[in-house]
Structures are given as structure tokens and as C-alpha cells.
C-alpha positions as CSV (number, residue, x, y, z in Angstrom):
1,M,-9.0,-20.7,-8.4
2,A,-8.3,-16.6,-10.5
3,R,-7.4,-13.4,-8.8
4,D,-10.6,-11.4,-9.1
5,I,-8.6,-7.9,-11.3
6,Y,-11.8,-5.9,-10.3
7,A,-11.6,-6.4,-6.4
8,Y,-8.1,-4.5,-7.0
9,R,-7.4,-0.5,-7.2
10,Q,-4.1,1.6,-7.5
11,V,-2.9,2.2,-4.1
12,A,-0.2,4.7,-2.4
13,V,1.7,2.7,0.7
14,H,4.5,3.8,2.4
15,S,7.0,2.3,5.3
16,V,6.3,3.9,8.8
17,Q,8.4,2.2,11.9
18,R,5.7,1.2,14.5
19,G,6.2,-0.8,18.1
20,G,9.5,-1.5,16.6
21,A,8.2,-3.4,13.8
22,V,8.3,-1.7,9.9
23,E,4.9,-2.2,7.9
24,I,3.7,-0.8,5.4
25,H,0.4,1.4,5.5
26,P,-1.4,3.9,2.6
27,V,0.1,6.8,2.5
28,P,-2.5,9.4,4.3
29,G,-5.0,12.1,1.5
30,Q,-6.5,8.4,-0.6
31,A,-9.8,6.7,0.7
32,F,-8.3,4.0,2.9
33,S,-7.3,4.5,6.1
34,P,-4.2,5.5,6.8
35,E,-4.0,2.5,9.5
36,L,-5.4,0.1,7.5
37,L,-2.4,-3.1,7.6
38,V,-1.1,-4.1,4.4
39,Q,0.4,-7.2,3.2
40,C,2.1,-7.3,1.0
41,S,6.0,-8.4,-0.7
42,Q,8.7,-8.8,3.1
43,R,11.0,-7.1,0.3
44,L,9.1,-3.6,0.7
45,K,10.3,-3.8,4.3
46,D,13.6,-4.3,3.9
47,L,15.7,-1.7,4.8
48,N,18.6,-2.2,3.4
49,T,17.0,-1.7,-0.4
50,Y,14.2,0.6,0.3
51,P,14.7,3.4,3.0
52,L,11.7,3.3,5.8
53,G,9.6,6.4,4.4
54,T,10.3,5.1,0.8
55,C,6.5,5.2,-0.6
56,F,5.4,2.8,-3.3
57,L,2.3,1.9,-5.7
58,L,0.5,-0.9,-5.5
59,D,-2.8,-3.0,-6.6
60,A,-4.1,-3.8,-3.8
61,K,-7.6,-4.6,-2.2
62,L,-9.6,-4.9,0.8
63,T,-10.0,-7.2,3.1
64,D,-10.9,-9.0,6.7
65,R,-10.2,-12.5,6.3
66,G,-9.3,-14.0,9.7
67,G,-10.6,-10.9,11.6
68,N,-9.8,-7.4,11.4
69,Q,-10.3,-5.5,8.1
70,Y,-6.9,-4.8,6.0
71,M,-5.2,-4.3,2.4
72,Y,-3.8,-7.3,1.0
73,A,-1.7,-6.9,-2.7
74,W,0.0,-10.3,-3.9
75,H,3.5,-10.7,-3.2
76,G,4.6,-11.6,-7.0
77,D,3.5,-8.4,-8.3
78,A,6.1,-5.9,-9.5
79,V,7.8,-2.7,-6.5
80,Q,6.6,0.3,-8.6
81,V,8.7,2.8,-6.0
82,L,7.3,6.3,-5.9
83,S,8.9,9.5,-6.2
84,P,7.7,12.0,-3.8
85,K,6.2,14.1,-6.9
86,Q,5.2,10.9,-8.6
87,T,3.2,10.2,-4.8
88,K,1.8,13.5,-4.7
89,A,0.6,14.2,-8.2
90,F,-1.2,9.8,-7.8
91,L,-2.7,11.5,-4.5
92,A,-3.9,14.7,-6.5
93,E,-5.6,12.6,-9.4
94,F,-7.6,10.2,-7.1
95,R,-8.6,12.0,-4.1
96,R,-11.9,13.1,-5.6
97,G,-12.7,9.1,-6.1
98,R,-14.2,7.8,-2.8
99,I,-15.0,4.0,-2.1
């Protein structure tokens, strides 16, 4: 089955450490709760490559497959790292867009 490209939206996410584990969550200030987990490529959690707090731009969709709601980003998509300036600009551009 082909991927439904209309279900995916660009989302700024960042790595955080919770309970000793590195997790990926949406950056605050978007239509998605910063408490949502993001299921994505494990390489975004590699602290040797990307320091804790690194922001990324992902194409992700909201899903509840298997129970609780979470965001899903395909692991094979290219990784786009956002600088703090780029993250701020992205959040300012899409602040008006609510889902």
C-alpha cells in the first residue's frame, strides 16, 4: 500500500531525555502537543551524532495505531537538522496553522 502523502505534515521535533531514555517529541508552539511521542528513525536518538536537544524537521502524521496517540515519521526519510534560527522561523511561519 502506498503512503498517503496528504496525512503527513511538516513537524519540528527535538530530542529530550526522559527517565534515562532519549525520546523525540514535537517542539512546543505547534498544533501538536509536546508530550506526544514521535516514532521515527533511531538514528535521531544517537547522541554521538546529534546532541540532546537537536531539532529536526520531519514529515509526520498523527496516529493511534496500537492504542495511544503518537506521531509517526517514516524511518527512511532524509534527516533535516534545524538550527535554532531555522526552528524559530518555522514555528513563526506555521503558528497560525491549527489542526
